[in-house]
C-alpha positions in Angstrom: 121.4 153.9 196.6 122.2 157.1 195.0 123.7 155.8 191.8 120.6 153.4 191.5 118.5 157.5 192.1 119.7 159.4 189.7 118.9 155.9 187.3 115.8 155.3 187.7 114.7 159.7 187.9 116.6 159.9 184.4 115.4 157.2 183.0 111.3 158.6 184.3 112.8 161.5 182.6 113.6 160.1 179.1 117.5 161.4 179.4 120.0 159.8 178.1 123.1 158.6 180.7 125.4 160.9 177.9 122.1 163.9 177.6 122.8 164.0 182.1 126.7 164.0 181.7 126.6 167.0 179.5 123.7 168.9 180.7 125.1 168.2 184.3 128.8 169.1 183.3 130.1 166.1 184.3 132.1 163.3 182.3 129.7 160.2 181.0 132.2 157.9 182.5 131.9 159.2 186.4 128.4 159.5 185.8 128.1 155.7 184.8 130.4 154.8 188.0 127.5 156.7 190.0 124.8 155.1 188.9 126.8 151.4 188.3 127.5 152.3 192.6 130.8 151.7 191.6 131.4 155.6 192.8 129.8 155.8 196.2 130.5 159.2 197.6 130.2 161.4 194.7 131.1 165.4 195.7 128.4 167.5 197.3 129.1 169.8 194.1 128.5 166.8 191.4 125.6 166.0 193.6 123.6 169.6 193.3 124.6 169.8 189.6 122.6 166.4 188.6 119.9 167.6 191.1 119.5 170.7 188.9 119.4 168.8 185.4 117.4 166.1 186.7 114.7 169.1 188.6 114.7 167.4 191.6 115.6 168.1 195.4 119.0 166.9 196.6 117.4 165.2 199.2 115.1 162.6 196.5 118.8 162.0 195.5 120.6 160.7 198.3 117.0 159.7 200.3 116.8 156.0 200.7 113.8 155.1 199.0 113.0 158.8 196.9 110.1 161.3 197.4 107.8 160.5 193.6 110.7 162.6 191.4 108.9 162.3 188.3 107.4 165.7 188.9 108.5 169.1 190.4 105.6 171.1 191.3 106.5 173.9 188.1 106.0 171.0 185.3 102.6 170.2 187.6 101.8 173.8 188.0 102.2 173.7 183.6 100.1 170.5 183.2 97.1 172.4 184.9 98.2 175.0 182.5 98.2 173.4 180.1 94.7 171.8 180.6 92.8 175.2 180.7 94.5 176.3 178.0 93.2 173.0 175.7 89.7 173.8 177.4 89.1 171.1 179.9 87.9 172.7 183.4 88.2 171.1 186.7 84.6 170.4 187.3 85.1 167.9 183.8 88.4 165.8 185.1 86.7 163.4 186.7 85.4 162.4 182.9 89.0 161.2 182.4 89.3 159.2 184.7 89.3 156.3 183.0 91.5 158.2 180.6 94.0 158.1 184.1 93.6 154.6 184.9 94.6 153.5 181.2 97.6 154.9 181.9 98.3 154.2 185.8 97.0 150.4 184.1 100.1 150.2 181.7 102.9 152.4 183.8 102.5 149.3 185.6 102.7 146.3 182.9 105.7 148.0 182.0 107.2 148.2 185.7 106.8 144.3 185.3 108.7 143.6 182.1 
């Protein structure tokens, strides 16, 4: 389960296996073995390095079902700041609902493929 969680989060973050391995300072083959569940028991130090690069809590990597690991709190705050900078007022966000719904639909379609 740990390997699957790492793989899914890595893909959602848009990182390649090589990029994650290099940034976490672990070998690509070791990371690959973790993701493919060949290595079922990686050290807590390695898991800590991976979680740091992925920007998620360690518990999300260890959980049977990860808690929405896509955006950590700081990323949400950065998104809000960007929206504000671009002139979008909080009261007007409902006008963008159709865009959000389209993106949600599109993401669901890609999951089915």
